[in-house]
N, C-alpha and C positions, 0 to 999 in steps of 0.2 A: 178527633177528641170526644170522649165518652162525656156524658153528664148525667150527675145523680146529685140528690140533695139529702141533707144529714149534717152530721157533726164530722168533721174531717178527722179531727184527732180522736173520737171514739170508734169512727170506723176502722183506722188503722189499729187501734187496740183489739178490735173484733177481728182483725185479722184479714180485712179488705184489701189492704195496701201493704206493700213491703218497705217503699220510701215514700215520705210526705216531703214536698217541698213549699216552702212559705218565704214570702219577700221579706227581707229585713232593711232595716236603715244601718247606717256606718257606726253609730253612736254607742252600741252595746246596751241598750235599754230593754226591749222587748215590753214595753210598758202598755200596750193596746192592741185591741184588735186580736188576730188569731195569735199573734206572736206572745201575747201576755198569757192566753190559754195553755199553749206549748210551754213556757217558762214555768207554768205552775204544775203543769201535768207531767213533763219530760224536762226537769231540771238540768238533765245532761245536755240537753241542746243549748240551753242559755249559757252553762259551763263552757261549751265549745266557742259560741260567739264572744264571751268573755275573754278567751285566749287569743282573740285577734285584736289588733291595734285600733283602739277606740278612736273615731272621728278621721279616720283615715279615708281620704278619698280614693287611694289606691284599692280598697277593698270592693269598689263599685265592679261588678260583674264576676266575683269570686263568690266561693262557698265555704260554710265550716258545717260540719256533720257531726251527730253522734247517732249511734247505734246502741240501742237499750234491748233489753229481754223484759217482757210484760206479759205475764200469763203464759209463758212457754213459747212466745212470738217474740221475733227478732222485728224490730222496727228501726229504721235508720230517718230521722229528722234531717232534712237539710234545711239549713239557714243560706237563703240567697241573697247577697247583698244588692238588691235593687234600686234602692233610693240613698242619698247622702243622709238627709235629716227628715224629720216629721213636720218641721214648722213653715209657715208662710203661705202665700197665695200661689195659684197655679198648679201646674203639672208637676209632681216631686218625684214620680217614677223616672227611670233612665231607661228609656228602650232598648239601647244597646247593652245596658246590664243586665236586663231579662233575658236578651238574645246569649249573652256570654254564660250566663248562669244555666239555663237550660242545656246550652251544648256540653257544659262540664257535668251536669248531672247525667245526661246520656254517655258520655265518655266514662265516667265513673261507675255509673248503676245500670248500664243499658242491661235489658233482659229483665227487669224487675216491674213489678207492678207499682205505679205512680200515682198519687193522688195530691190534689192541690187546689187551695182555694183560688179566687179570682185576684190572684197576685197583681199588685200595683194599682187596683182601682180604688178601695176604700179611701184610707187615710192619705193615700199617695197621689189620688184624684187622676189615675191613668185612664185613657181610653181601652176598655176591653176588647173592642173589636180588633184593635192593634196588637194588644198584648196576646189574645188568642191565636191570631195569626203566626205570631212569633212562636207562642209555643207549640203549635201544629206542625210549624216547619222544623222546629229544633229536636221535637221529639218524635219526629215521623218514623213509623215502623215500630213504636214503642206501645206499650198498653199504657195509657194515661189517662186519666179521669178530673174532670172539673167537679169538685163537690162545692155545690151551692148550700150556704149554711141554712140549716133549719134547727132549731132547738128539739 
C-alpha cells in the first residue's frame, strides 16, 4: 500500500487514479464524509447507489460503480458496501464486507490505479490496522494508494 496526502476526489480528477473506492452504508444516503463529497462531485456514483435496494443487508460486501469522463479522463467511482447503517455505538464497519468489496474491485478492475480513503474508520469506527491488512491482502499485486485527507 502506497500512502499519499491530499483530496482523493481531486487527485482522481487530476488523473492520478483510474478507480477510487470508498465505503458506503446500505441505506442509499451518501450524506456524510467522503461519500457526501462524491455525491456532490460525481452524482453518477450516487445514481448507481440509488439503483441498489435501499436498506438491504444483502448489499454488504457488494459494490456499485459509475464510470464518468471529466476533463477528458475516465474515472470509475466504486461504492463499496462495507457497513449496514451509520447510527449507533461501536464498530459499524463489517470487516468481511471490506474483504469482499476489495476482492470484487480486484476482479472487476484489476490492472487499474486505485485510490481510497481510510475506508471504514471515520464514521464506521473501524480499526485501520485491520482494514489496511485486508486491503493489502485483497489488492496484492495491484497499484493501490491510501489517500489521507488534507484540504
